[in-house]
Residue, then its C-alpha position, 0 to 999 in steps of 0.5 A: x155888195x161884196x161877195x167874198x174875201x180872202x181867208x187865211x188857212x184855218x188850223x185849230x189846236x187840239x183841246x189839250x193844247x188850248x187848255x194848256x194855253x188857258x192854264x198858262x194865261x190864267x196863271x200869268x194873269x193871277x201872278x201879275x195881280x197884287x197880293x192879298x191885303x193890297x189896295x186892289x178892286x179884287x180885294x177891296x170891293x164888296x160887289x153887291x149881290x144885284x151886280x153879278x148875275x147867277x154864276x152857275x146857271x142852268x145852261x141851255x142843252x146846246x152848251x153841252x154839244x161837241x160844237x159848242x165845246x169847240x167854240x168855248x175852247x176857241x174862246x179860251x185860246x184867244x183869251x190866253x193869247x191876249x191875257x199873256x200880253x194884256x199889260x203891254x196893251x195901251x190903257x184904252x185897250x186894257x179897259x175895253x178888254x177888261x170891261x167886256x170880259x167882266x161882263x161876259x164872265x163876272x170874274x173878279x180878276x177883271x175888276x182891278x183894270x176896271x177900277x183904274x179906268x174909273x179913276x181915269x174917267x173921273x179925272x177926264x170928266x173933271x177936265x171936260x167940265x172946265x172945258x165946257x165952262x168957257x165958250x171960247x175954250x170949248x170952240x178951240x177944243x172942238x177945232x183941235x179934236x176935228x184937226x186930230x181926227x184920224x184920216x188913216x182909212x177911207x171911212x175915217x176920211x168920209x167921217x171927218x168930211x162930215x164932221x167938218x161942217x158939224x164941228x160943234x159936235x166934236x166935244x159933246x160926242x166925247x162928253x156924252x160917251x164918258x158920262x154914259x160910262x160913268x153912269x154904267x159904273x155908278x160913278x156919276x155921284x163921284x163927280x163934283x155936283x156943280x161940274x156934273x151939272x155943267x156937263x149935263x147942261x152942255x149936252x142939253x144945249x146941243x142939237x142932237x135931233x138935227x145931228x142924229x136924224x141927218x141922212x148924211x150922218x146916218x149914212x156913214x156914222x150909223x153905229x155911233x148914232x145908235x150909241x149916242x141916241x141910247x146914251x142920251x136916253x140913258x142919261x135922261x137928257x132927251x129921248x130921240x130913239x123913235x125919231x132916230x130909228x125911223x130916220x134910219x129905217x127910212x134911209x135903209x128901206x128893205x128894197x134898197x139893201x141889195x143895191x148898197x155898196x160895200x161901205x154902206x152895207x157895212x154901215x147899215x149892218x153896223x148900225x143895226x148891231x149897235x141898236x141892239x148892243x146899246x139897248x143891252x147897256x153894252x152887254x150888261x142886260x138881255x134885250x127884248x123884241x119889243x125894244x129892238x125886234x125890227x133891228x134883229x129881223x133886219x140882221x136875220x134877213x142877211x143870213x147867207x149874205x153877210x159872211x164873206x162880205x163884211x169883216x169879222x168885227x161886224x160878224x161877231x157883233x151880229x152874232x152877239x146881238x142875236x145872243x143877247x136877244x136869246x136867239x142863240x139857236x138861229x143858224x146865223x149865230x153858229x155860222x158866224x162862230x165857225x167863220x171866226x174859228x176858221x179865220x184865226x191865224x194858226x201861227x199867232x192864235x188871233x183873228x187877223x184883220x182883213x189884210x192879214x194884220x196880227x197886231x194885238x193892240x190893233x186887233x183887240x176890238x175884233x178879237x174881244x168880240x170873237x172871244x165874247x160870242x165864241x165863249x157865250x154862256x147865256x148870261x151877262x154881268x152888269x157893271x162893274x159897280x165902281x161907285x161901290x169901290x170908291x165909296x168903300x175907300x172913302x175916295x174923293x174924285x181924282x184931281x183933274x188933269x191939266x186942261x192943256x194936256x192932250x188926252x191920248x188919241x185912240x182909234x175913231x169909232x172904238x170908244x165903246 
């Protein structure tokens, strides 16, 4: 297991500078929105009362502490950097950012980008339904997806090698993710009924049990396994949670953890965080010990070991996992938050990659996680309920994209 990594020097702006940055970004974000009366989610969606949690909770005492104020200010500074450049990011990065910020804040400013995603999602699922309708077309699409799978990193190459002998899982993984996203946003009812049934039937025909309990798959794909087993249960297709969690724990008994190499230690931690986060419906509801207590205890057992040994993406998810479980007071949470603050590049203002990269698009996943854990307020907001938006407009599902048109490629493992 790795014991350390290089850190960029940490230097933090004063509170008034951070406040000024946030004011500029907030103004720019607001100015970029269409004016009142235009067809936007912020103007046209009447958000149901059950969608947004209490907007002015009585926060724990800790939220008034000096350290907590520093964490909140750091979150605002990161948001300022990203929201000044949000319109220049690829669609999938804008979607990921806006979805996460909505769930962190419940701020209506993020609804328009979520609505845009909902339109793209419905179109993509309509296209998926055409692909799965024909076995030959489905087989060709599976092969195409495998051929296009990234080989940029060692992790990508290991995953592609694993999937090569499981090529029939390529398309179903994407369909499962997109249907789960549609369910999150109350959009399943906006799919054509026959197409929706075809998509569900295509997933029911897959050997998910064999795939998700396979030790080879779990050893390099644990986070995605945790997502997929949660999505299958969420959609009512099959409940494999007990079997998969048992297989995961059998692969990683407590006595084995200290002997894991760097890659598999990261895979184990990442899998644990996704067990928790997927149980929260991706930051839409708290989690309980009854659901994921075993995963939380495993994460807490690594206090004093993981910081410096794994990258900031995973660290932020560990902190968020504990926060979602109401364990904000655990020392590991603030230790990770302090680490994220120290890792921020003082010139660019974001948390860089392990090799010092500061590209905003490449770093969006890492930095939105940092924004969320640093800016944690003790609450989450479900949704958004995009089905209400489309129903209010009387909108039909968007036309499906051409089957022959390739969807934009995104970084592997960043689909949630």
